[in-house]
PyMOL Python script that loads the backbone (N, CA, C, O; Angstrom):
from pymol import cmd

cmd.read_pdbstr("""\
ATOM      1  N   MET A   1     -19.054  13.779   0.681  1.00  0.00           N
ATOM      2  CA  MET A   1     -18.102  13.971   1.316  1.00  0.00           C
ATOM      3  C   MET A   1     -17.593  12.515   2.239  1.00  0.00           C
ATOM      4  O   MET A   1     -16.737  12.495   3.124  1.00  0.00           O
ATOM      5  N   ALA A   2     -18.362  11.412   1.752  1.00  0.00           N
ATOM      6  CA  ALA A   2     -17.983  10.215   1.629  1.00  0.00           C
ATOM      7  C   ALA A   2     -16.762   9.897   0.724  1.00  0.00           C
ATOM      8  O   ALA A   2     -15.860   9.258   1.267  1.00  0.00           O
ATOM      9  N   LYS A   3     -16.610  10.225  -0.493  1.00  0.00           N
ATOM     10  CA  LYS A   3     -15.878  10.324  -1.271  1.00  0.00           C
ATOM     11  C   LYS A   3     -14.091  11.020  -0.891  1.00  0.00           C
ATOM     12  O   LYS A   3     -12.980  10.520  -1.070  1.00  0.00           O
ATOM     13  N   ARG A   4     -14.547  12.399  -0.295  1.00  0.00           N
ATOM     14  CA  ARG A   4     -13.615  13.041   0.457  1.00  0.00           C
ATOM     15  C   ARG A   4     -12.823  11.606   1.483  1.00  0.00           C
ATOM     16  O   ARG A   4     -11.839  10.969   1.106  1.00  0.00           O
ATOM     17  N   LYS A   5     -13.326  11.457   2.364  1.00  0.00           N
ATOM     18  CA  LYS A   5     -13.129  10.684   3.567  1.00  0.00           C
ATOM     19  C   LYS A   5     -12.071   9.209   2.468  1.00  0.00           C
ATOM     20  O   LYS A   5     -10.945   8.714   2.520  1.00  0.00           O
ATOM     21  N   ALA A   6     -12.723   9.125   2.016  1.00  0.00           N
ATOM     22  CA  ALA A   6     -12.588   7.777   1.256  1.00  0.00           C
ATOM     23  C   ALA A   6     -10.808   7.953   0.447  1.00  0.00           C
ATOM     24  O   ALA A   6      -9.823   7.214   0.429  1.00  0.00           O
ATOM     25  N   ASP A   7     -11.068   9.113  -0.043  1.00  0.00           N
ATOM     26  CA  ASP A   7      -9.541   9.806  -0.663  1.00  0.00           C
ATOM     27  C   ASP A   7      -8.471   9.808   0.395  1.00  0.00           C
ATOM     28  O   ASP A   7      -7.423   9.165   0.338  1.00  0.00           O
ATOM     29  N   GLN A   8      -8.845  10.583   1.340  1.00  0.00           N
ATOM     30  CA  GLN A   8      -7.934  10.607   2.967  1.00  0.00           C
ATOM     31  C   GLN A   8      -7.267   9.081   3.491  1.00  0.00           C
ATOM     32  O   GLN A   8      -6.103   8.766   3.736  1.00  0.00           O
ATOM     33  N   VAL A   9      -8.584   8.278   3.546  1.00  0.00           N
ATOM     34  CA  VAL A   9      -8.488   7.022   3.950  1.00  0.00           C
ATOM     35  C   VAL A   9      -6.951   6.165   3.254  1.00  0.00           C
ATOM     36  O   VAL A   9      -5.988   5.613   3.785  1.00  0.00           O
ATOM     37  N   TYR A  10      -7.413   6.449   1.656  1.00  0.00           N
ATOM     38  CA  TYR A  10      -6.273   5.610   0.285  1.00  0.00           C
ATOM     39  C   TYR A  10      -5.100   6.088   0.706  1.00  0.00           C
ATOM     40  O   TYR A  10      -4.264   5.267   1.084  1.00  0.00           O
ATOM     41  N   ALA A  11      -4.701   7.867   0.741  1.00  0.00           N
ATOM     42  CA  ALA A  11      -3.989   8.540   0.780  1.00  0.00           C
ATOM     43  C   ALA A  11      -2.974   7.882   1.680  1.00  0.00           C
ATOM     44  O   ALA A  11      -1.944   7.301   1.338  1.00  0.00           O
ATOM     45  N   LYS A  12      -3.597   8.138   3.267  1.00  0.00           N
ATOM     46  CA  LYS A  12      -2.847   7.350   4.520  1.00  0.00           C
ATOM     47  C   LYS A  12      -2.183   6.125   4.108  1.00  0.00           C
ATOM     48  O   LYS A  12      -1.013   5.810   4.324  1.00  0.00           O
ATOM     49  N   VAL A  13      -3.369   5.265   3.290  1.00  0.00           N
ATOM     50  CA  VAL A  13      -2.691   3.777   3.449  1.00  0.00           C
ATOM     51  C   VAL A  13      -1.720   3.645   2.373  1.00  0.00           C
ATOM     52  O   VAL A  13      -0.956   2.685   2.476  1.00  0.00           O
ATOM     53  N   VAL A  14      -1.574   4.490   1.251  1.00  0.00           N
ATOM     54  CA  VAL A  14      -0.257   4.419   0.500  1.00  0.00           C
ATOM     55  C   VAL A  14       0.952   4.738   1.347  1.00  0.00           C
ATOM     56  O   VAL A  14       1.958   4.038   1.458  1.00  0.00           O
ATOM     57  N   VAL A  15       0.646   6.176   2.068  1.00  0.00           N
ATOM     58  CA  VAL A  15       1.970   6.598   2.570  1.00  0.00           C
ATOM     59  C   VAL A  15       2.571   5.570   3.580  1.00  0.00           C
ATOM     60  O   VAL A  15       3.791   5.423   3.647  1.00  0.00           O
ATOM     61  N   ARG A  16       1.482   4.668   4.574  1.00  0.00           N
ATOM     62  CA  ARG A  16       1.798   3.784   5.585  1.00  0.00           C
ATOM     63  C   ARG A  16       2.711   2.407   4.823  1.00  0.00           C
ATOM     64  O   ARG A  16       3.709   1.959   5.388  1.00  0.00           O
ATOM     65  N   LEU A  17       2.365   2.012   3.898  1.00  0.00           N
ATOM     66  CA  LEU A  17       2.613   0.866   2.994  1.00  0.00           C
ATOM     67  C   LEU A  17       4.040   1.243   2.678  1.00  0.00           C
ATOM     68  O   LEU A  17       4.904   0.371   2.772  1.00  0.00           O
ATOM     69  N   LYS A  18       4.367   2.508   2.301  1.00  0.00           N
ATOM     70  CA  LYS A  18       5.568   2.485   1.838  1.00  0.00           C
ATOM     71  C   LYS A  18       6.370   3.111   2.889  1.00  0.00           C
ATOM     72  O   LYS A  18       7.572   2.946   2.681  1.00  0.00           O
ATOM     73  N   GLU A  19       6.089   3.812   4.012  1.00  0.00           N
ATOM     74  CA  GLU A  19       6.656   3.670   5.294  1.00  0.00           C
ATOM     75  C   GLU A  19       7.479   2.453   5.706  1.00  0.00           C
ATOM     76  O   GLU A  19       8.688   2.422   5.939  1.00  0.00           O
ATOM     77  N   LEU A  20       6.306   1.136   5.766  1.00  0.00           N
ATOM     78  CA  LEU A  20       6.637  -0.212   6.463  1.00  0.00           C
ATOM     79  C   LEU A  20       7.723  -0.723   5.051  1.00  0.00           C
ATOM     80  O   LEU A  20       8.816  -1.181   5.386  1.00  0.00           O
ATOM     81  N   ARG A  21       7.496  -0.661   3.924  1.00  0.00           N
ATOM     82  CA  ARG A  21       8.625  -1.036   3.204  1.00  0.00           C
ATOM     83  C   ARG A  21      10.186  -0.308   3.251  1.00  0.00           C
ATOM     84  O   ARG A  21      11.293  -0.848   3.236  1.00  0.00           O
ATOM     85  N   LYS A  22       9.783   1.230   3.317  1.00  0.00           N
ATOM     86  CA  LYS A  22      10.880   1.288   4.028  1.00  0.00           C
ATOM     87  C   LYS A  22      11.933   1.066   5.305  1.00  0.00           C
ATOM     88  O   LYS A  22      13.151   0.928   5.419  1.00  0.00           O
ATOM     89  N   SER A  23      10.993   1.100   6.036  1.00  0.00           N
ATOM     90  CA  SER A  23      11.305   0.582   7.449  1.00  0.00           C
ATOM     91  C   SER A  23      11.833  -0.866   7.758  1.00  0.00           C
ATOM     92  O   SER A  23      12.508  -1.225   8.722  1.00  0.00           O
ATOM     93  N   GLN A  24      11.297  -1.712   6.560  1.00  0.00           N
ATOM     94  CA  GLN A  24      12.150  -3.016   6.660  1.00  0.00           C
ATOM     95  C   GLN A  24      13.125  -3.015   5.284  1.00  0.00           C
ATOM     96  O   GLN A  24      13.506  -3.961   4.594  1.00  0.00           O
ATOM     97  N   GLY A  25      13.341  -1.759   5.182  1.00  0.00           N
ATOM     98  CA  GLY A  25      14.667  -2.312   3.959  1.00  0.00           C
ATOM     99  C   GLY A  25      14.453  -2.572   2.402  1.00  0.00           C
ATOM    100  O   GLY A  25      15.318  -2.569   1.525  1.00  0.00           O
ATOM    101  N   ILE A  26      13.516  -2.726   2.317  1.00  0.00           N
ATOM    102  CA  ILE A  26      12.590  -3.567   1.060  1.00  0.00           C
ATOM    103  C   ILE A  26      12.543  -2.551  -0.086  1.00  0.00           C
ATOM    104  O   ILE A  26      11.744  -1.620   0.016  1.00  0.00           O
ATOM    105  N   SER A  27      13.340  -2.647  -1.186  1.00  0.00           N
ATOM    106  CA  SER A  27      13.038  -1.782  -2.303  1.00  0.00           C
ATOM    107  C   SER A  27      12.121  -2.378  -3.172  1.00  0.00           C
ATOM    108  O   SER A  27      11.659  -3.519  -3.162  1.00  0.00           O
ATOM    109  N   HIS A  28      11.887  -1.250  -4.077  1.00  0.00           N
ATOM    110  CA  HIS A  28      10.366  -1.927  -4.723  1.00  0.00           C
ATOM    111  C   HIS A  28      10.470  -2.844  -5.447  1.00  0.00           C
ATOM    112  O   HIS A  28       9.435  -3.401  -5.816  1.00  0.00           O
ATOM    113  N   GLU A  29      11.828  -3.347  -5.928  1.00  0.00           N
ATOM    114  CA  GLU A  29      12.034  -4.527  -6.899  1.00  0.00           C
ATOM    115  C   GLU A  29      11.315  -6.251  -5.802  1.00  0.00           C
ATOM    116  O   GLU A  29      10.519  -7.130  -6.131  1.00  0.00           O
ATOM    117  N   LYS A  30      12.163  -6.000  -4.429  1.00  0.00           N
ATOM    118  CA  LYS A  30      12.288  -7.154  -3.506  1.00  0.00           C
ATOM    119  C   LYS A  30      10.676  -6.930  -3.628  1.00  0.00           C
ATOM    120  O   LYS A  30      10.107  -7.735  -4.366  1.00  0.00           O
ATOM    121  N   LEU A  31       9.984  -6.081  -3.088  1.00  0.00           N
ATOM    122  CA  LEU A  31       8.350  -5.913  -2.608  1.00  0.00           C
ATOM    123  C   LEU A  31       7.834  -6.243  -3.508  1.00  0.00           C
ATOM    124  O   LEU A  31       6.756  -6.741  -3.185  1.00  0.00           O
ATOM    125  N   ALA A  32       8.004  -6.258  -4.632  1.00  0.00           N
ATOM    126  CA  ALA A  32       6.879  -7.121  -5.511  1.00  0.00           C
ATOM    127  C   ALA A  32       7.671  -8.329  -6.540  1.00  0.00           C
ATOM    128  O   ALA A  32       7.259  -8.788  -7.605  1.00  0.00           O
ATOM    129  N   ALA A  33       8.629  -8.564  -5.980  1.00  0.00           N
ATOM    130  CA  ALA A  33       8.840  -9.858  -5.837  1.00  0.00           C
ATOM    131  C   ALA A  33       8.102 -11.141  -4.660  1.00  0.00           C
ATOM    132  O   ALA A  33       7.871 -12.349  -4.718  1.00  0.00           O
ATOM    133  N   MET A  34       7.940 -10.112  -3.711  1.00  0.00           N
ATOM    134  CA  MET A  34       7.758 -10.887  -2.450  1.00  0.00           C
ATOM    135  C   MET A  34       5.966 -10.589  -2.533  1.00  0.00           C
ATOM    136  O   MET A  34       5.364 -10.948  -1.522  1.00  0.00           O
ATOM    137  N   ALA A  35       5.168 -10.007  -3.584  1.00  0.00           N
ATOM    138  CA  ALA A  35       3.800  -9.730  -3.723  1.00  0.00           C
ATOM    139  C   ALA A  35       3.121 -10.511  -4.919  1.00  0.00           C
ATOM    140  O   ALA A  35       1.949 -10.873  -5.024  1.00  0.00           O
ATOM    141  N   GLY A  36       4.411 -10.705  -5.979  1.00  0.00           N
ATOM    142  CA  GLY A  36       3.767 -11.187  -7.020  1.00  0.00           C
ATOM    143  C   GLY A  36       3.543 -10.229  -7.820  1.00  0.00           C
ATOM    144  O   GLY A  36       2.552 -10.482  -8.504  1.00  0.00           O
ATOM    145  N   VAL A  37       4.072  -9.090  -8.091  1.00  0.00           N
ATOM    146  CA  VAL A  37       3.619  -7.916  -8.992  1.00  0.00           C
ATOM    147  C   VAL A  37       4.668  -6.999  -9.689  1.00  0.00           C
ATOM    148  O   VAL A  37       5.874  -7.119  -9.475  1.00  0.00           O
ATOM    149  N   THR A  38       4.237  -6.253 -10.373  1.00  0.00           N
ATOM    150  CA  THR A  38       5.448  -6.061 -11.189  1.00  0.00           C
ATOM    151  C   THR A  38       5.731  -4.673 -10.250  1.00  0.00           C
ATOM    152  O   THR A  38       4.965  -4.154  -9.438  1.00  0.00           O
ATOM    153  N   ARG A  39       7.508  -4.130 -10.764  1.00  0.00           N
ATOM    154  CA  ARG A  39       7.922  -3.228 -10.103  1.00  0.00           C
ATOM    155  C   ARG A  39       7.083  -1.326 -10.187  1.00  0.00           C
ATOM    156  O   ARG A  39       6.988  -0.260  -9.578  1.00  0.00           O
ATOM    157  N   SER A  40       6.795  -1.848 -11.073  1.00  0.00           N
ATOM    158  CA  SER A  40       5.893  -0.579 -11.322  1.00  0.00           C
ATOM    159  C   SER A  40       4.691  -0.337 -10.972  1.00  0.00           C
ATOM    160  O   SER A  40       4.175   0.762 -10.773  1.00  0.00           O
ATOM    161  N   ALA A  41       4.199  -1.449 -10.888  1.00  0.00           N
ATOM    162  CA  ALA A  41       2.978  -1.860  -9.838  1.00  0.00           C
ATOM    163  C   ALA A  41       2.982  -0.905  -8.783  1.00  0.00           C
ATOM    164  O   ALA A  41       2.233   0.060  -8.627  1.00  0.00           O
ATOM    165  N   ILE A  42       4.303  -1.463  -7.801  1.00  0.00           N
ATOM    166  CA  ILE A  42       4.620  -0.649  -6.450  1.00  0.00           C
ATOM    167  C   ILE A  42       4.735   0.487  -6.603  1.00  0.00           C
ATOM    168  O   ILE A  42       4.097   1.218  -5.845  1.00  0.00           O
ATOM    169  N   SER A  43       5.672   1.141  -7.739  1.00  0.00           N
ATOM    170  CA  SER A  43       6.474   2.511  -7.644  1.00  0.00           C
ATOM    171  C   SER A  43       4.859   3.310  -8.547  1.00  0.00           C
ATOM    172  O   SER A  43       4.564   4.496  -8.400  1.00  0.00           O
ATOM    173  N   PHE A  44       4.300   2.633  -9.146  1.00  0.00           N
ATOM    174  CA  PHE A  44       3.022   3.836  -9.289  1.00  0.00           C
ATOM    175  C   PHE A  44       2.210   4.127  -8.136  1.00  0.00           C
ATOM    176  O   PHE A  44       1.879   5.254  -7.768  1.00  0.00           O
ATOM    177  N   THR A  45       1.877   2.902  -7.529  1.00  0.00           N
ATOM    178  CA  THR A  45       1.038   3.084  -6.090  1.00  0.00           C
ATOM    179  C   THR A  45       1.732   3.911  -5.410  1.00  0.00           C
ATOM    180  O   THR A  45       1.178   4.988  -5.191  1.00  0.00           O
ATOM    181  N   GLU A  46       2.825   3.758  -4.977  1.00  0.00           N
ATOM    182  CA  GLU A  46       3.386   4.793  -3.657  1.00  0.00           C
ATOM    183  C   GLU A  46       3.502   6.158  -4.146  1.00  0.00           C
ATOM    184  O   GLU A  46       3.485   7.042  -3.290  1.00  0.00           O
ATOM    185  N   SER A  47       3.610   6.466  -5.280  1.00  0.00           N
ATOM    186  CA  SER A  47       3.377   7.764  -6.222  1.00  0.00           C
ATOM    187  C   SER A  47       2.649   8.358  -6.291  1.00  0.00           C
ATOM    188  O   SER A  47       2.750   9.575  -6.440  1.00  0.00           O
ATOM    189  N   GLY A  48       1.236   7.483  -6.179  1.00  0.00           N
ATOM    190  CA  GLY A  48      -0.158   8.159  -6.569  1.00  0.00           C
ATOM    191  C   GLY A  48      -0.354   8.126  -7.903  1.00  0.00           C
ATOM    192  O   GLY A  48      -1.338   8.674  -8.402  1.00  0.00           O
ATOM    193  N   LYS A  49       0.830   7.286  -8.848  1.00  0.00           N
ATOM    194  CA  LYS A  49      -0.009   7.727 -10.253  1.00  0.00           C
ATOM    195  C   LYS A  49      -0.725   6.734 -10.896  1.00  0.00           C
ATOM    196  O   LYS A  49      -0.830   6.700 -12.122  1.00  0.00           O
ATOM    197  N   THR A  50      -1.383   5.667  -9.918  1.00  0.00           N
ATOM    198  CA  THR A  50      -2.480   4.782 -10.289  1.00  0.00           C
ATOM    199  C   THR A  50      -3.515   4.645  -9.304  1.00  0.00           C
ATOM    200  O   THR A  50      -3.506   5.524  -8.442  1.00  0.00           O
ATOM    201  N   ASN A  51      -4.128   4.039  -9.242  1.00  0.00           N
ATOM    202  CA  ASN A  51      -5.073   3.826  -8.322  1.00  0.00           C
ATOM    203  C   ASN A  51      -4.884   2.546  -7.796  1.00  0.00           C
ATOM    204  O   ASN A  51      -5.459   1.827  -8.613  1.00  0.00           O
ATOM    205  N   PRO A  52      -4.380   1.767  -6.842  1.00  0.00           N
ATOM    206  CA  PRO A  52      -4.331   0.221  -6.974  1.00  0.00           C
ATOM    207  C   PRO A  52      -5.203  -0.271  -6.824  1.00  0.00           C
ATOM    208  O   PRO A  52      -5.957   0.368  -6.090  1.00  0.00           O
ATOM    209  N   THR A  53      -5.727  -1.521  -7.274  1.00  0.00           N
ATOM    210  CA  THR A  53      -6.769  -2.512  -6.733  1.00  0.00           C
ATOM    211  C   THR A  53      -6.981  -2.874  -5.566  1.00  0.00           C
ATOM    212  O   THR A  53      -5.992  -2.600  -4.885  1.00  0.00           O
ATOM    213  N   PHE A  54      -7.982  -3.482  -4.823  1.00  0.00           N
ATOM    214  CA  PHE A  54      -8.269  -4.000  -3.770  1.00  0.00           C
ATOM    215  C   PHE A  54      -7.075  -5.117  -3.783  1.00  0.00           C
ATOM    216  O   PHE A  54      -6.091  -4.975  -3.056  1.00  0.00           O
ATOM    217  N   TYR A  55      -7.188  -5.965  -4.443  1.00  0.00           N
ATOM    218  CA  TYR A  55      -6.450  -6.920  -4.285  1.00  0.00           C
ATOM    219  C   TYR A  55      -4.843  -6.681  -4.745  1.00  0.00           C
ATOM    220  O   TYR A  55      -4.047  -7.616  -4.826  1.00  0.00           O
ATOM    221  N   LEU A  56      -4.497  -5.270  -5.034  1.00  0.00           N
ATOM    222  CA  LEU A  56      -3.172  -5.389  -5.214  1.00  0.00           C
ATOM    223  C   LEU A  56      -2.769  -5.007  -4.045  1.00  0.00           C
ATOM    224  O   LEU A  56      -1.713  -5.383  -3.538  1.00  0.00           O
ATOM    225  N   CYS A  57      -3.928  -3.895  -3.300  1.00  0.00           N
ATOM    226  CA  CYS A  57      -3.415  -3.639  -1.907  1.00  0.00           C
ATOM    227  C   CYS A  57      -3.038  -4.727  -0.783  1.00  0.00           C
ATOM    228  O   CYS A  57      -2.050  -4.735  -0.049  1.00  0.00           O
ATOM    229  N   LEU A  58      -4.252  -5.773  -0.865  1.00  0.00           N
ATOM    230  CA  LEU A  58      -4.298  -6.827  -0.180  1.00  0.00           C
ATOM    231  C   LEU A  58      -2.537  -7.821  -0.319  1.00  0.00           C
ATOM    232  O   LEU A  58      -1.904  -8.222   0.658  1.00  0.00           O
ATOM    233  N   LYS A  59      -2.178  -7.969  -1.585  1.00  0.00           N
ATOM    234  CA  LYS A  59      -1.317  -8.436  -1.858  1.00  0.00           C
ATOM    235  C   LYS A  59       0.127  -7.530  -1.177  1.00  0.00           C
ATOM    236  O   LYS A  59       0.660  -7.855  -0.116  1.00  0.00           O
ATOM    237  N   ILE A  60       0.495  -6.596  -1.872  1.00  0.00           N
ATOM    238  CA  ILE A  60       1.243  -5.549  -1.031  1.00  0.00           C
ATOM    239  C   ILE A  60       1.438  -5.699   0.880  1.00  0.00           C
ATOM    240  O   ILE A  60       2.482  -5.838   1.518  1.00  0.00           O
ATOM    241  N   ALA A  61       0.297  -5.623   1.281  1.00  0.00           N
ATOM    242  CA  ALA A  61      -0.175  -5.320   2.859  1.00  0.00           C
ATOM    243  C   ALA A  61       0.595  -7.135   3.483  1.00  0.00           C
ATOM    244  O   ALA A  61       1.193  -7.398   4.526  1.00  0.00           O
ATOM    245  N   GLU A  62       0.214  -8.040   2.297  1.00  0.00           N
ATOM    246  CA  GLU A  62       0.276  -9.532   3.032  1.00  0.00           C
ATOM    247  C   GLU A  62       1.931  -9.687   3.118  1.00  0.00           C
ATOM    248  O   GLU A  62       2.561 -10.154   4.067  1.00  0.00           O
ATOM    249  N   ALA A  63       2.519  -9.114   1.738  1.00  0.00           N
ATOM    250  CA  ALA A  63       4.019  -9.237   1.401  1.00  0.00           C
ATOM    251  C   ALA A  63       5.068  -8.271   2.600  1.00  0.00           C
ATOM    252  O   ALA A  63       6.288  -8.374   2.725  1.00  0.00           O
ATOM    253  N   LEU A  64       4.218  -7.433   3.304  1.00  0.00           N
ATOM    254  CA  LEU A  64       4.657  -6.352   4.593  1.00  0.00           C
ATOM    255  C   LEU A  64       4.535  -6.937   5.640  1.00  0.00           C
ATOM    256  O   LEU A  64       5.097  -6.499   6.643  1.00  0.00           O
ATOM    257  N   GLY A  65       3.786  -8.056   5.679  1.00  0.00           N
ATOM    258  CA  GLY A  65       3.452  -8.681   6.915  1.00  0.00           C
ATOM    259  C   GLY A  65       2.162  -7.969   7.855  1.00  0.00           C
ATOM    260  O   GLY A  65       2.104  -7.961   9.085  1.00  0.00           O
ATOM    261  N   VAL A  66       1.320  -7.475   7.046  1.00  0.00           N
ATOM    262  CA  VAL A  66       0.308  -6.471   7.908  1.00  0.00           C
ATOM    263  C   VAL A  66      -1.080  -7.007   7.264  1.00  0.00           C
ATOM    264  O   VAL A  66      -1.253  -7.559   6.177  1.00  0.00           O
ATOM    265  N   SER A  67      -1.829  -6.739   8.076  1.00  0.00           N
ATOM    266  CA  SER A  67      -3.314  -7.108   7.420  1.00  0.00           C
ATOM    267  C   SER A  67      -3.825  -5.994   6.848  1.00  0.00           C
ATOM    268  O   SER A  67      -3.216  -5.029   7.308  1.00  0.00           O
ATOM    269  N   LEU A  68      -4.734  -5.621   5.986  1.00  0.00           N
ATOM    270  CA  LEU A  68      -5.003  -4.238   5.164  1.00  0.00           C
ATOM    271  C   LEU A  68      -6.185  -4.096   6.240  1.00  0.00           C
ATOM    272  O   LEU A  68      -6.719  -2.994   6.119  1.00  0.00           O
ATOM    273  N   GLY A  69      -6.654  -4.738   7.076  1.00  0.00           N
ATOM    274  CA  GLY A  69      -7.913  -4.659   7.626  1.00  0.00           C
ATOM    275  C   GLY A  69      -7.133  -3.597   9.021  1.00  0.00           C
ATOM    276  O   GLY A  69      -7.431  -2.473   9.426  1.00  0.00           O
ATOM    277  N   ASP A  70      -6.088  -4.546   9.436  1.00  0.00           N
ATOM    278  CA  ASP A  70      -5.279  -3.463  10.414  1.00  0.00           C
ATOM    279  C   ASP A  70      -4.743  -2.423  10.040  1.00  0.00           C
ATOM    280  O   ASP A  70      -4.737  -1.417  10.750  1.00  0.00           O
ATOM    281  N   LEU A  71      -4.219  -2.470   8.907  1.00  0.00           N
ATOM    282  CA  LEU A  71      -3.733  -1.146   7.626  1.00  0.00           C
ATOM    283  C   LEU A  71      -4.586   0.159   8.313  1.00  0.00           C
ATOM    284  O   LEU A  71      -4.277   1.084   9.063  1.00  0.00           O
ATOM    285  N   ILE A  72      -5.958  -0.332   7.566  1.00  0.00           N
ATOM    286  CA  ILE A  72      -6.940   0.771   7.500  1.00  0.00           C
ATOM    287  C   ILE A  72      -7.578   1.386   8.829  1.00  0.00           C
ATOM    288  O   ILE A  72      -7.874   2.575   8.941  1.00  0.00           O
ATOM    289  N   LYS A  73      -7.773   0.298   9.943  1.00  0.00           N
ATOM    290  CA  LYS A  73      -7.438   0.514  10.755  1.00  0.00           C
ATOM    291  C   LYS A  73      -7.356   1.852  11.969  1.00  0.00           C
ATOM    292  O   LYS A  73      -8.003   2.633  12.666  1.00  0.00           O
ATOM    293  N   GLU A  74      -5.745   1.283  11.482  1.00  0.00           N
ATOM    294  CA  GLU A  74      -4.578   2.285  12.054  1.00  0.00           C
ATOM    295  C   GLU A  74      -4.578   3.460  11.423  1.00  0.00           C
ATOM    296  O   GLU A  74      -4.368   4.337  12.261  1.00  0.00           O
ATOM    297  N   VAL A  75      -4.744   4.017  10.083  1.00  0.00           N
ATOM    298  CA  VAL A  75      -4.767   5.197   9.376  1.00  0.00           C
ATOM    299  C   VAL A  75      -5.965   5.930   9.706  1.00  0.00           C
ATOM    300  O   VAL A  75      -6.066   7.144   9.526  1.00  0.00           O
ATOM    301  N   GLU A  76      -6.797   5.262  10.147  1.00  0.00           N
ATOM    302  CA  GLU A  76      -8.500   5.787  10.322  1.00  0.00           C
ATOM    303  C   GLU A  76      -8.643   6.237  11.920  1.00  0.00           C
ATOM    304  O   GLU A  76      -9.657   6.756  12.387  1.00  0.00           O
ATOM    305  N   GLU A  77      -7.686   6.000  12.511  1.00  0.00           N
ATOM    306  CA  GLU A  77      -7.614   6.329  13.952  1.00  0.00           C
ATOM    307  C   GLU A  77      -6.691   7.734  14.151  1.00  0.00           C
ATOM    308  O   GLU A  77      -6.499   8.193  15.277  1.00  0.00           O
TER     309      GLU A  77
END
""", "prot")
cmd.dss("prot")
cmd.show_as("cartoon", "prot")
cmd.util.cbc("prot")
cmd.orient("prot")
């Protein structure tokens, strides 16, 4: 059951990161530059093609101006 909850939270975090990016009018390319990662890392994360590392999630959240802790808390509620 813990795995299922983890999968659900992960999926919600990815959706929320994508929503934040789009609401700020930021392209994959721009977010990648802001986070110091590749465009494909952003694209693959948002599409669910890969499971990003914790570090990548931290970098993306920081680039979007949110803490990962707040983001996780938000999606778990």
